[in-house]
N, C-alpha and C positions, 0 to 999 in steps of 0.2 A: 504493500498499500506505500502511494507517493506522500509524501510531508506536505502537498497539497491536501489531504482528504483527510490526514491525522492532526494537520493543526489550523484550524479553522477557528475564527474570531472577527474580530472587527476589521475591514477592507484595509488594506495597506493603502497607504498614500500612493504607491508606485508598485505594480504589479507586472512582471514579467510577461513579454508579447507570447502569445501563442505557437507552437512551433511551427516552423512554415509549412503550408499546406493544409492546415487541418483548421485554420481560422475560416477559410471560407467553406468549410462543411456545416450543414443544418445542425440542430442539434439531434435529430431521432439517428443519423448517420453516424455520429460522435457515441451516439449511447450503443449504436449497433456493433461499432469496433469494440469496443469494451466489452462488451457482452462476448465476441468473439478473439479476445485476449489480450486487446491493443496494451502496451501498459500506458500510453500517455494521454488518451483522448478523454477520460473522465475527467482529469485534471483538469483539460480545458473548458469542459463542461463548469465545474467547481468556479473557474477562476469566470469564466463569462456571466455566470448568473449570482456568483456569492455577494455581491452588493443588496439585490433585491429581497435575497434569502434574509441577508443579514437585519437591514429592514423590517420585513416582518416579523425576525425572533426578537428583538429590541423593542419593540412597538407593544406585542403580544405579553413579554415577559417583564419589561419594564427595567432590566436592573442586566448590566453588559456581559457579569460574569455566568448569571443565569443563561440567557442568550447565545453568548459562546459555547457552552455545553451542551445545548439544545441542539445548537448547528452541526457542531461536529459529530453527535447522535446521530442526525439528520443524515449526513453527507454518507458518515459509516455505513447507514441501513440503505441508502438507496447505490452505494457501491457496491454491495453485497447482494441487493435483490434488483440487480437490473436486469437480471432475466426474467423478472415477474411483469416489464413493462411491454404489453400489449401492442402499444405504436397507435392507439384509436382516442387519444387525446393528445396534448401538447407534452413536452417533457417538461415545460416550466410547468405546467400544471399539477405533472405527476411529483415536482420537486416538489411545490409548497405543500400539496398534501402531507409529503414527508415530514418539511419543517413545520406546519402547523400541526400536527399527529404530535410530534417531540415535542412543542410548546404545551401542548391541550394535558398531555403526559405530565410533565413537569409539576404544571397548575394543579391539577388534582391531585399531586400527592401530597403537596402542600397548605391543601384545603383545610386539614384539619389543624393545621397549625394558624396563631395567631398572624395576624395580615403583618406580612415585612414592611420594614422603614423604606424609605426612597435609599436609592444608593448612596454611599459615602462619597463619592467623586460624583456629586452632582455634576460640576461642568462637562464632564464627560459623558457623563449619561444624556444631558441635551443635546451634545454634540453629533451623538449617535442616532438621536431621534430626528435628526431631520438638517437641512443645510442651513446655515447661520445666515439669518436677513439684518436688515441694515440694522433696527434696533437690538442689538445681541443680548443685550442686559435683560429687556422686557420678554423678548422670543427664547430666552431660557428658563426663565420662572415658567410662561406660560406653557412651555413643552412639559416641564418637571410637572405641573398641577394636571394636565390633560395623563401622563404614565400612571400619577398615583389615583387618577380618580378611575382610568381604566381597571386596575388591581382591584377596586372596588364593585364592579358591576360582574353579572352572570358571563363564565368563561364562554361560553357558546355566544352570548351577544359581543363580547370582546373580540372574540377571531373575526366575526363577521365584518365588525365595524373596520378593524385594521384592514381585512381585505377590499372590501369596497368603500370606505370612507379615505382611508390612510393610502391605499396602494393602487386604488384607480381601477380594481374588477368591476366588473358589470356583475350584475347580479346571477346572471348564468354561469360565469365564469367560476366564481364563487362558491357557488352550489357544487359544481365539480369538483371545486379543490378541496368542500368539507363534507361532501359525501351525501349531500341532502338537495332534497326540493327547494326549487329556486321560491317558491312562496315561506320557505323556511326561513331564508337568508333576507329574505324582507320583512317579515317578522322579527327576526333577532336584530335585524339592523332597526327597526324603528322603536322597539323597545329599549334597547340599547343608550340609542339617542336621548329619548326621555328620561333614562335614569340618569344618563352626565349632565344633560343640562342643569339640573339644580347643584349639583358639585362642582360648575364652572360657571355658575349665574355673577361672578365679579367679573366673568371675561367677554358677558355679553353686549357689553357695551363699549366702542373704542372709544378713542380719546376724542373725533370730531363729536361723538353722540350717534352715531348711526348705529344700527342694531347691525349685531354678526350673523352671517349667516344659519341656518339651521344646523347647518353638519358644523358648526362651532369646534365640537372635539376634536373632528379629524384634520380638519382646517389647521388647528392650531398647530397641529404635530408637523405637518407638512407634507409632500412627497418628494422622492427621490428623483 
């Protein structure tokens, strides 16, 4: 197993370019070659999609260390189970499903414990939650509030909101990733937003006095 798979964490500032010849291949071909025994192509898939998978993990779990562990577990699982991919969906959908399941498993295992505090390294957690905007201090505070609020809602609602509102997936795509009906995703998003708004009431008015859109919680964290 390559170092790209066993050492998963926050995206590096600079990632090595894919090996010549592989960067033009689509995801299905790279995965097919991996299943056939090619030692390089899975690492290229990891490099290609790591940033977005990391965004899902950090927003679902809210803590860099937990997200890194979940992402590592997910990629190792995908590496070992690649031959189970049937090819009837996008490789990214398949990878997202594995990452989301790894995150949900971690959340469910700790549900019996008292809610965890925010990460000690709050600046780093805010940075990982999304791109830095002009007013960095306010954006960092808002993102930390959103991550903390997300940890207080139902785990199924949280995962739906992360995919639809934060990552920009359609209802149908999120349903494929989560393995449920589109109507279920719609319901979870609606209920999740309703739960988040009271927790983030203080962000509902901008400095100019205008109302923040309905998807305040998601848009406050931003997308990659």
